[in-house]
N, C-alpha and C positions, 0 to 999 in steps of 0.2 A: 485282640485287634487294637484296643486303645493303647496297650503297651507298645505295639509296633508303630502306630501312626502318631501317637502323642497328640499335640495340638496343631498339627499340620492342617492347613485348609486350602481350598481352591474351588474353582468353578468347573464342575464336571457334569453332574446330573442336574444341578440347580445353581443359582448364583452363589458366590463365595460362601463356603460353609465347611465344617469339619470333615476332613478326609475320612476319618473313622466312621462317621455317620453315613457317608456316601458308599463306602465299601460294604457296610452292613446292609444298607438298603438294596445294594446290588445282589445280595444273597437271599432276598426275601421270599421268592417264589418257591414254595414247597414242591410244586409239580416239576420244576426244572432242576432241583438239587441233584448234583452228581458228585462222585468222588472217584479218583483214579489213583491207584497205588503205583508208586514209582520205585526204581532201584535205589538202594541206599537209605531206606527207611523214610522216604518222603511221600507226600500225597498232595494231589491237587483237589481242592474243594471249590465248587462253583455253583452258580444259579443266576437267575434273572431278577431285575427290579420289577415289581408288580405292574406299574402303570403302562410301560412301553415295550413289553416283550423283549425279544432278543436284541433290540437296538440299544439297551442299557443293561449291562450285566457285569458281574464281578467274579474273580477267581483268586484263590489263595494257594500259595505253595507253603506247605506246613511240614515241620519236622515231627514225625510220629512219636519219637521218644520223649521230646520235651514239650510238644504242643505249640512251640513257637512259630509265629508267622515269619517265614524267611523272605517272602516277596508277595506282592499283591498286584492285581491288575484290574483296571476299569476299562471296559469298552464303552465308549460314550460319544456324544455328539456336540460337546462343548456348549451345552445349553446354559444360558445365563452368562456367558463370557462377555465382558464389557457392558452389555445391556440385554435384558431379557427380550427387548423388542426386536433384537436382530434375529431371533429364532434359533433353531438348531440345525446342525449339518444333517444331510440325509445319509442313508446307509451305503452310499457310493463314495462318501468322503468322511468315513468314520475316523476316530482317533483312539489309539490304544495307549493308555498311560500305565507304566509299570513302575512300581515302587520297591526298592531293594533295602533290606536290612544291611547296615554297615558290615562289610566283609563278604557279602554276596555279590558276585559279578553278573554281568549280563548273560553269560553263557549258562550259568546255573539257573537262570530264570527262563530258559528256553521253553520249558513245558508250558509256561503261561502264554507264550507266543503261539505255540501249537494249539492250545486251547482256544485262542481267539479266532481260529480259522474253522471251528467246528460247528458254528451256529447254523441250524437248518434254514434254507431259503424261506420256507413257509412261516418261520417265526419272525421274519422281517417285513416291514410295511411294503416294500417294493416287490417282494417275491423274487429278488435277484440275489446272486452271490454278493456277500458283503465285501467292500473294498476299503482298506485302511489307507487314508491319505498320509498319515504320519504316526510314528511310534516314538514315544518319549519316555526317558528313564530318569528317575529321581532316587538318590540315595537318602534314606531317612536318618540322616545324622542330626546332631543337636541343632544345627542351624535351621533345619526344616521342621523339627518336632516341638521346639519350644514355643511358648506363647510370645506373640508380638504385642507391643503396646496398643491398646484400644484407643481409637480416636473418638473422643466424646462428641456427641451431637452439639451443634451450636446452641449455646445457652444452658447446657447441662452443667450444674454446679461443680466446680473443682473441689468443693469441700466434701463431697461424697466419695468415699473410697470404692474402687472397683476391684472385684475379685481378681487377683494377679494371674491365675492360671486359667484364663478364659479368652475366647475370641468373640468378636461382635457377631451376633446372630442376625446376619444381614436381611434374610427374608422376613424374619420377625420384626426387625426394626423398620423395614420399609412399609410394613402394614400400618404403622402409626402415622397420625397426622403430624404436620410440622410442629403444631402447638404442643401436642402430647410428647413428642420426642424431646422437648426441652425439659421434661420432668421424668420421662421413662427411658430406661436403657435396657435392652435385651441382649444377654450374653449366652454363650454355651461353653461347657467344659466337659472333660472326661473324668473329672473328679466327682466324688459322691455328694449327695445332699448334705451329709454330715460334715464333710470337709468344708463346704461352702459356708454353712452356718457357723462352724467353729472359727473361721477367719473373722467374721464380724463380731462374734462374742468376745474375741481376744484383742480387739482394737485398743490402741493406746493413743490418746486417752480413751477410756471405755465409753460406750454409748450410754447416754443418760436415759432414764426411764425405759430401760431395755425390756422387751418382751420377746419370747421365743417359744415355738412349738414345732414338733415334727412327728411324722408317722413313717411308714415304710417307704413311701414314694415321694413325699413332699415335706416342706417345712418353711418356716419364716422367722425372720428376726426384724424387729423394728425398734426405733429409738431416735435419739437426737445427738448430733455431734457438732460441737461449736455453734449451737443455735440453729442447725439445719436438721429438720426431722425427715426421716426417710424409712422405707421398708425394703427388705430383700426377701423375695419369694424364690425358692428353688424347688424344681419339680422334675421327676424322671418321666419322660413321655411313655405312654403305655406300649407303643410299638418299637421303642428304642431304648432298652434298659441300660445300655452302656453310656448314655449321654445324659447330662443334667442341664436343663434350661434354667436360666437365672433372669429374673426381672427385678430391676432396682427402680423404685419409684420415689421421687421427692414429693413430700406433702405439699398441697396447695396452700 
């Protein structure tokens, strides 16, 4: 999944966040997991996101022989678009977002459109047949999957390096007070904890008084660079093993 989506992000199930994380979240419900074999050695895998039943769900079109994700789909309500205060669409104005591996065209992703029409009425809040107001397609080329420059919060020191293959963890950053946001930056990446820590250990010039420790799911590096002391904590969330959360904190 992370190979397919890279560092693409967007507002689908929640405000701006990694697409890979939202696709995985949409497959979380064991009760609703299904698979459908297709001609040509392909398969559709699908399920629901846990909190909101059939109103938020994901599906993958997978190549059986390679295990590659050829296309993926999110049925969603644009929750968090522009502002979480605007609320979500209802199931009479749903959105289907389909993501295509380069070289896969819309016709090949038709099984995902067919899947989107199969949610039972009783699994939706209204108890009515779901209606999609729009269907959107995105090809996951380098322009969509590469990291975009992170905008530092106002007052966050330019002297502190940011991990280059990461996106801003918007919902995590929004949980901070304005004062703390000047010292703390929360990022997300599809790279491992080891990769994140290795980047900071190999900085040039190197960190002064560097300390580091790691276990299977988390680790940290701390030290000082050009007179600015800071720490980097990297952790894999328990329910999202493909994602690494990063917190960079400047010492007071």
